[in-house]
MDTraj code that builds the backbone (N, CA, C; nanometers):
import mdtraj as md
import numpy as np

residues = "THR GLY VAL LEU ARG VAL VAL MET LEU SER ILE ALA GLU ALA VAL GLY LYS PRO PRO THR GLU GLY VAL PHE PHE GLU LYS TYR GLY ARG ILE ALA VAL VAL VAL ASP GLU VAL VAL ASN GLU GLY MET LEU GLU ALA VAL ASP ARG ASN ALA VAL ARG LYS GLY ALA LYS GLY LYS GLY PHE TRP GLU".split()
xyz = np.array([
    [0.2718, -1.5419, -0.4672],
    [0.3896, -1.4797, -0.4100],
    [0.4162, -1.3431, -0.4722],
    [0.3863, -1.3280, -0.5991],
    [0.4060, -1.1998, -0.6657],
    [0.3144, -1.0924, -0.6111],
    [0.1912, -1.1303, -0.5820],
    [0.0947, -1.0346, -0.5276],
    [0.1414, -0.9870, -0.3907],
    [0.1810, -1.0797, -0.3071],
    [0.2267, -1.0452, -0.1731],
    [0.3499, -0.9554, -0.1789],
    [0.4399, -0.9836, -0.2717],
    [0.5614, -0.9019, -0.2863],
    [0.5262, -0.7582, -0.3210],
    [0.4365, -0.7390, -0.4173],
    [0.3962, -0.6040, -0.4572],
    [0.3266, -0.5327, -0.3421],
    [0.2397, -0.6018, -0.2715],
    [0.1697, -0.5414, -0.1578],
    [0.2703, -0.5006, -0.0506],
    [0.3633, -0.5882, -0.0164],
    [0.4612, -0.5573, 0.0878],
    [0.5522, -0.4420, 0.0472],
    [0.5961, -0.4379, -0.0785],
    [0.6795, -0.3266, -0.1246],
    [0.6025, -0.1953, -0.1218],
    [0.4773, -0.1995, -0.1621],
    [0.3949, -0.0785, -0.1611],
    [0.3714, -0.0291, -0.0188],
    [0.3483, -0.1209, 0.0726],
    [0.3277, -0.0828, 0.2127],
    [0.4553, -0.0229, 0.2708],
    [0.5687, -0.0874, 0.2460],
    [0.6954, -0.0361, 0.2985],
    [0.7231, 0.1039, 0.2463],
    [0.6928, 0.1268, 0.1197],
    [0.7137, 0.2591, 0.0614],
    [0.6180, 0.3617, 0.1211],
    [0.4954, 0.3225, 0.1458],
    [0.3954, 0.4162, 0.1971],
    [0.4196, 0.4551, 0.3425],
    [0.4644, 0.3614, 0.4240],
    [0.4837, 0.3920, 0.5661],
    [0.6272, 0.4291, 0.5998],
    [0.7185, 0.4090, 0.5072],
    [0.8569, 0.4484, 0.5287],
    [0.9383, 0.3544, 0.6154],
    [0.8857, 0.2370, 0.6445],
    [0.9561, 0.1381, 0.7265],
    [0.9221, -0.0009, 0.6745],
    [1.0060, -0.0994, 0.7059],
    [0.9684, -0.2364, 0.6719],
    [0.8413, -0.2752, 0.7477],
    [0.7482, -0.3436, 0.6806],
    [0.6228, -0.3793, 0.7468],
    [0.6433, -0.4860, 0.8545],
    [0.6135, -0.4499, 0.9768],
    [0.6177, -0.5427, 1.0897],
    [0.4802, -0.5400, 1.1557],
    [0.4608, -0.6256, 1.2530],
    [0.3318, -0.6297, 1.3222],
    [0.3010, -0.4952, 1.3874],
    [0.4007, -0.4350, 1.4491],
    [0.3811, -0.3054, 1.5135],
    [0.3447, -0.1960, 1.4146],
    [0.4106, -0.1978, 1.2995],
    [0.3811, -0.0983, 1.1958],
    [0.2396, -0.1177, 1.1441],
    [0.1965, -0.2434, 1.1280],
    [0.0602, -0.2694, 1.0810],
    [-0.0430, -0.2113, 1.1765],
    [-0.0210, -0.2278, 1.3056],
    [-0.1155, -0.1725, 1.4028],
    [-0.1091, -0.0208, 1.4059],
    [0.0107, 0.0336, 1.3949],
    [0.0305, 0.1783, 1.4027],
    [-0.0235, 0.2511, 1.2798],
    [-0.0056, 0.1924, 1.1628],
    [-0.0399, 0.2590, 1.0367],
    [-0.1507, 0.1872, 0.9611],
    [-0.2451, 0.1291, 1.0323],
    [-0.3489, 0.0467, 0.9699],
    [-0.4266, 0.1213, 0.8616],
    [-0.4659, 0.2442, 0.8874],
    [-0.5445, 0.3217, 0.7906],
    [-0.4707, 0.3420, 0.6601],
    [-0.3455, 0.3820, 0.6690],
    [-0.2646, 0.4046, 0.5489],
    [-0.2431, 0.2739, 0.4729],
    [-0.2163, 0.1664, 0.5447],
    [-0.1932, 0.0366, 0.4814],
    [-0.3183, -0.0115, 0.4095],
    [-0.4345, 0.0059, 0.4701],
    [-0.5600, -0.0356, 0.4063],
    [-0.5822, 0.0386, 0.2752],
    [-0.5507, 0.1671, 0.2728],
    [-0.5675, 0.2457, 0.1502],
    [-0.4689, 0.1993, 0.0433],
    [-0.3456, 0.1693, 0.0811],
    [-0.2458, 0.1224, -0.0153],
    [-0.2878, -0.0114, -0.0747],
    [-0.3319, -0.1043, 0.0088],
    [-0.3768, -0.2346, -0.0413],
    [-0.4958, -0.2166, -0.1349],
    [-0.5875, -0.1280, -0.1001],
    [-0.7023, -0.0990, -0.1857],
    [-0.6566, -0.0467, -0.3216],
    [-0.5574, 0.0392, -0.3235],
    [-0.5068, 0.0931, -0.4500],
    [-0.4369, -0.0141, -0.5329],
    [-0.3603, -0.1027, -0.4694],
    [-0.2933, -0.2107, -0.5429],
    [-0.3977, -0.3016, -0.6059],
    [-0.5019, -0.3359, -0.5301],
    [-0.6092, -0.4207, -0.5828],
    [-0.6850, -0.3470, -0.6927],
    [-0.7051, -0.2180, -0.6765],
    [-0.7767, -0.1364, -0.7737],
    [-0.7034, -0.1301, -0.9076],
    [-0.5709, -0.1376, -0.9060],
    [-0.4927, -0.1336, -1.0291],
    [-0.5217, -0.2545, -1.1179],
    [-0.5597, -0.3668, -1.0573],
    [-0.5972, -0.4841, -1.1353],
    [-0.4804, -0.5760, -1.1631],
    [-0.4236, -0.5657, -1.2809],
    [-0.3159, -0.6553, -1.3213],
    [-0.1889, -0.6244, -1.2431],
    [-0.1317, -0.7257, -1.1830],
    [-0.0142, -0.7089, -1.0987],
    [0.1040, -0.6512, -1.1756],
    [0.1207, -0.6936, -1.2992],
    [0.2327, -0.6459, -1.3795],
    [0.2196, -0.4980, -1.4127],
    [0.0970, -0.4467, -1.4094],
    [0.0721, -0.3079, -1.4473],
    [0.0685, -0.2133, -1.3278],
    [0.0955, -0.2634, -1.2084],
    [0.0910, -0.1777, -1.0895],
    [0.2064, -0.0788, -1.0961],
    [0.1710, 0.0472, -1.0920],
    [0.2693, 0.1547, -1.0962],
    [0.2758, 0.2182, -0.9578],
    [0.3936, 0.2240, -0.8999],
    [0.4073, 0.2776, -0.7644],
    [0.3590, 0.4217, -0.7559],
    [0.3874, 0.4996, -0.8577],
    [0.3428, 0.6395, -0.8562],
    [0.1907, 0.6490, -0.8601],
    [0.1279, 0.5626, -0.9391],
    [-0.0185, 0.5628, -0.9459],
    [-0.0785, 0.5210, -0.8118],
    [-0.0181, 0.4229, -0.7468],
    [-0.0656, 0.3794, -0.6152],
    [-0.0495, 0.4929, -0.5147],
    [0.0653, 0.5592, -0.5180],
    [0.0909, 0.6695, -0.4248],
    [-0.0083, 0.7832, -0.4455],
    [-0.0323, 0.8203, -0.5715],
    [-0.1268, 0.9288, -0.6010],
    [-0.2691, 0.8901, -0.5618],
    [-0.3087, 0.7675, -0.5922],
    [-0.4431, 0.7217, -0.5574],
    [-0.4641, 0.7167, -0.4074],
    [-0.3627, 0.6700, -0.3349],
    [-0.3729, 0.6628, -0.1891],
    [-0.3756, 0.8022, -0.1283],
    [-0.3015, 0.8931, -0.1880],
    [-0.2983, 1.0302, -0.1367],
    [-0.4336, 1.0985, -0.1542],
    [-0.5047, 1.0632, -0.2613],
    [-0.6351, 1.1234, -0.2879],
    [-0.7453, 1.0720, -0.1972],
    [-0.7232, 0.9569, -0.1350],
    [-0.8222, 0.9001, -0.0440],
    [-0.7877, 0.9405, 0.0985],
    [-0.8879, 0.9605, 0.1783],
    [-0.8638, 0.9952, 0.3182],
    [-0.8408, 0.8720, 0.4021],
    [-0.7623, 0.8861, 0.5055],
    [-0.7440, 0.7782, 0.6014],
    [-0.7196, 0.8404, 0.7375],
    [-0.7478, 0.7614, 0.8401],
    [-0.7328, 0.8100, 0.9777],
    [-0.6104, 0.7471, 1.0394],
    [-0.5359, 0.8296, 1.1147],
    [-0.4207, 0.7763, 1.1882],
    [-0.4229, 0.8292, 1.3279],
])
top = md.Topology()
chain = top.add_chain()
for i, resn in enumerate(residues, 1):
    res = top.add_residue(resn, chain, resSeq=i)
    for name in ("N", "CA", "C"):
        top.add_atom(name, md.element.get_by_symbol(name[0]), res)
traj = md.Trajectory(xyz[None], top)
């Protein structure tokens, strides 16, 4: 449950809206990069939102 919470909060912050089915389809590329960054951070307790944002910004995605 903790992992899902962090992923959902990171997605909501990245797309600027609460994650819904429509948002997932609309912003799939951005969401995939955010999830990749959260997983890349490793330890859930050490996930830093700023680090996720910077890492996602450095990677390209298509929208």
